[in-house]
C-alpha positions in Angstrom: 29.2 2.5 -24.9 31.6 2.3 -21.8 29.3 4.9 -20.1 26.3 2.6 -20.7 28.1 -0.4 -19.5 29.3 1.4 -16.5 25.5 2.5 -15.6 24.4 -1.0 -16.2 26.9 -2.4 -14.0 25.9 0.2 -11.4 22.3 -0.7 -11.7 23.2 -4.4 -11.2 25.3 -3.8 -8.2 22.5 -1.6 -6.5 19.9 -4.3 -7.2 22.1 -7.0 -6.0 22.7 -4.9 -2.7 19.0 -4.4 -2.5 18.2 -7.9 -2.7 20.7 -8.9 -0.1 19.4 -6.2 2.2 15.8 -7.6 1.4 17.0 -10.9 2.6 19.0 -9.8 5.4 15.9 -7.9 6.9 13.9 -11.0 6.6 16.4 -13.1 8.3 16.5 -10.6 11.1 12.5 -11.0 11.3 12.8 -14.8 11.2 15.4 -14.8 13.9 13.4 -12.3 16.2 9.9 -14.3 15.9 11.1 -17.9 15.4 10.8 -18.4 19.4 7.4 -16.6 19.7 4.4 -18.9 20.1 2.8 -19.5 16.7 -0.7 -19.4 18.4 -3.1 -17.3 16.4 -3.3 -13.8 17.8 -6.9 -12.3 18.2 -5.5 -8.9 16.4 -4.0 -11.2 13.4 -7.3 -12.9 13.1 -9.3 -9.4 13.1 -7.1 -8.0 10.6 -7.4 -10.9 8.4 -11.4 -10.9 8.6 -11.3 -7.2 7.8 -8.9 -7.6 4.8 -11.1 -10.4 3.6 -14.2 -8.2 3.9 -12.4 -5.3 2.3 -11.8 -7.8 -0.9 -15.6 -7.6 -1.5 -15.6 -4.0 -2.2 -12.3 -3.7 -4.2 -12.7 -6.8 -6.3 -16.3 -5.4 -7.2 -15.0 -2.2 -8.2 -12.5 -3.7 -10.5 -15.0 -5.9 -12.2 -17.2 -2.8 -12.9 -14.7 -0.4 -13.9 -12.7 -1.8 -17.0 -9.8 0.1 -18.2 -10.8 2.6 -21.2 -10.1 0.8 -24.6 -7.3 2.9 -25.6 -5.4 2.1 -22.7 -5.2 -1.5 -23.5 -1.8 -3.2 -22.4 0.6 -5.0 -24.9 -0.1 -8.6 -25.4 2.8 -9.7 -23.2 2.0 -7.3 -20.4 -1.8 -7.8 -20.7 -1.3 -11.6 -20.3 1.0 -11.1 -17.3 -1.5 -9.0 -15.6 -4.3 -11.5 -16.1 -2.0 -14.0 -14.6 -1.3 -11.6 -11.5 -4.8 -10.9 -10.9 -6.0 -14.6 -11.4 -3.2 -16.2 -9.4 -4.0 -13.5 -6.6 -7.7 -14.3 -6.6 -6.9 -18.2 -6.6 -4.4 -17.6 -3.6 -6.9 -15.5 -1.7 -9.8 -18.3 -2.1 -7.2 -21.0 -1.2 -6.2 -19.1 2.0 -9.5 -18.6 2.9 -10.5 -22.4 2.4 -7.2 -23.6 4.0 -8.2 -21.8 7.4 -11.9 -22.5 7.3 -11.5 -26.3 6.3 -8.4 -26.7 8.1 -7.1 -28.9 5.1 -3.4 -28.8 4.1 -4.3 -29.3 0.4 -5.5 -25.8 0.3 -2.5 -24.3 1.8 -0.2 -26.1 -0.4 -2.3 -24.8 -3.2 -2.1 -21.1 -1.8 1.8 -21.6 -1.6 2.1 -23.0 -5.1 -0.1 -20.5 -6.9 1.8 -17.4 -5.0 5.1 -19.1 -6.1 4.3 -19.7 -9.6 2.1 -16.9 -10.3 1.5 -13.9 -8.3 5.1 -13.5 -6.7 6.9 -13.6 -10.3 4.6 -11.1 -11.8 4.8 -8.9 -8.9 8.6 -8.7 -9.4 8.0 -8.3 -13.2 5.6 -5.2 -12.5 8.0 -3.4 -9.8 9.8 -1.7 -12.6 6.9 0.1 -14.0 5.3 1.1 -10.7 3.9 4.5 -10.3 4.4 6.7 -7.3 7.7 8.1 -6.1 10.2 5.4 -7.2 12.8 6.1 -4.3 10.0 4.6 -1.9 8.0 2.6 -4.2 10.6 0.2 -5.9 12.0 -0.8 -2.4 8.7 -1.2 -0.8 7.5 -3.4 -3.7 10.8 -5.5 -3.4 10.5 -5.7 0.4 6.8 -6.8 0.4 7.0 -9.1 -2.7 10.2 -10.9 -1.2 8.2 -11.2 2.2 5.3 -12.8 0.2 7.9 -15.2 -1.3 9.3 -16.0 2.2 5.9 -16.7 3.6 4.9 -18.8 0.6 8.2 -21.0 1.0 7.6 -21.4 4.6 3.9 -22.5 4.0 5.0 -25.1 1.3 7.4 -26.7 3.6 4.9 -26.6 6.5 1.4 -26.5 5.1 -0.2 -27.5 8.5 1.0 -24.0 9.8 -1.6 -21.5 10.7 1.2 -18.9 11.5 2.6 -19.2 7.8 -0.8 -19.2 6.2 -2.0 -16.2 8.0 1.0 -14.3 7.2 0.8 -15.4 3.8 -2.8 -14.0 3.6 -2.1 -10.8 5.1 0.9 -9.9 2.8 -1.2 -10.7 -0.3 -4.0 -8.3 1.0 -1.4 -5.5 1.3 -2.9 -4.6 -2.1 -6.4 -4.4 -0.7 -5.3 -2.0 1.9 -3.5 0.0 -0.8 -6.7 0.5 -2.5 -8.6 1.3 0.7 -6.5 4.1 1.6 -6.2 5.5 -1.8 -10.0 5.7 -1.8 -10.2 7.2 1.7 -7.4 9.9 1.2 -8.7 10.9 -2.2 -12.2 11.1 -0.9 -11.1 13.4 2.0 -8.2 15.2 0.0 -5.2 14.2 1.8 -1.9 13.7 0.2 -3.2 15.1 -3.4 0.3 15.5 -4.6 1.8 11.9 -3.5 -1.7 10.1 -3.3 -0.5 6.5 -4.4 3.0 6.8 -2.6 1.3 7.4 0.7 -1.4 5.0 0.1 1.2 2.2 -0.4 3.0 3.4 2.7 0.1 3.2 5.0 -0.9 -0.1 3.6 2.5 -1.4 4.3 2.7 0.0 7.9 -0.6 -1.5 8.7 0.1 -4.9 7.6 3.9 -5.3 8.6 3.3 -5.4 12.5 0.9 -8.2 12.2 3.2 -10.3 10.0 6.7 -9.2 11.5 5.7 -8.4 14.9 6.4 -5.0 16.9 9.8 -4.8 14.9 8.1 -4.6 11.5 7.7 -1.0 10.9 11.2 -0.1 12.4 12.6 -2.8 10.0 10.9 -1.4 7.1 11.8 2.2 7.7 15.2 1.3 8.3 15.3 -0.8 5.0 13.9 2.2 3.0 16.5 4.6 4.4 19.5 2.2 3.8 17.9 1.6 0.0 17.7 5.3 -0.8 21.0 6.1 0.9 23.0 3.3 -1.0 21.2 4.4 -4.5 22.6 7.9 -3.9 26.1 6.9 -2.9 26.4 4.3 -5.6 24.7 6.0 -8.4 25.3 9.6 -7.8 22.2 11.0 -9.6 22.3 14.6 -10.7 19.5 17.1 -9.6 17.2 16.1 -12.6 17.4 12.5 -11.7 16.8 13.0 -8.0 13.8 15.1 -8.9 12.5 12.1 -11.3 13.2 9.8 -8.4 11.4 11.7 -5.8 8.1 13.0 -7.7 4.9 11.1 -7.9 5.1 9.5 -11.3 2.0 8.5 -13.2 2.1 4.8 -14.5 3.8 4.9 -17.7 1.9 4.1 -20.9 2.1 0.3 -21.9 0.1 0.5 -25.2 1.1 1.0 -28.7 1.5 4.7 -29.4 -0.6 4.6 -32.3 -3.2 3.1 -30.5 -3.1 5.7 -27.8 -3.2 8.6 -30.4 -6.6 7.2 -31.8 -9.6 9.2 -30.7 
């Protein structure tokens, strides 16, 4: 029991440090960009347009490819998954309508849906993320916290096109994950770490449009810091290090009895 308590305490301290690092990184971003002009740049608008276009293919794929029946989620996680998907779609549409119609009400709706639905469910799913956990968990925490950061600013200032486009781009990181996953899988790149590299490429594509030219450097430094702190604090043995680094498949989230049925 004392060993378990010590491990739990170390984990708590680690995640507390990661949360602090995330907020510090976003504060640095805000400090570095708050004096920059808020006018929409052509590059950001182009990326937003391409992201919106890619949604057509990604959403169509998911509609036409339901999961196999024996991989149904538990009721709790299935409910949260539907909430995650539904809130993400509503946030996406609200952002587009807010920009096209120039109406602050749609921007408020997008921010509210993000804060009430998509962001909490994103944090909830972070622990079960697939891929290399040493990279994936900090990446999910960073992007989800950035999503939260943009949503709060848009909620405070729903007239801001700057925060509206930032919110839209951070939300669409998931689209680029799936685009890169498809492209890399089709041409045979990163076969041993396909999901991890798809996420990394998606994040490194989106961040400069949101955080400016410092974005990727900020993110890489953040990843190095979180992994280093984990090793120093948790002191994992060789087996645990291997489990942390390897490309993990998504854990099974269904009843074992249901899974074993043919």
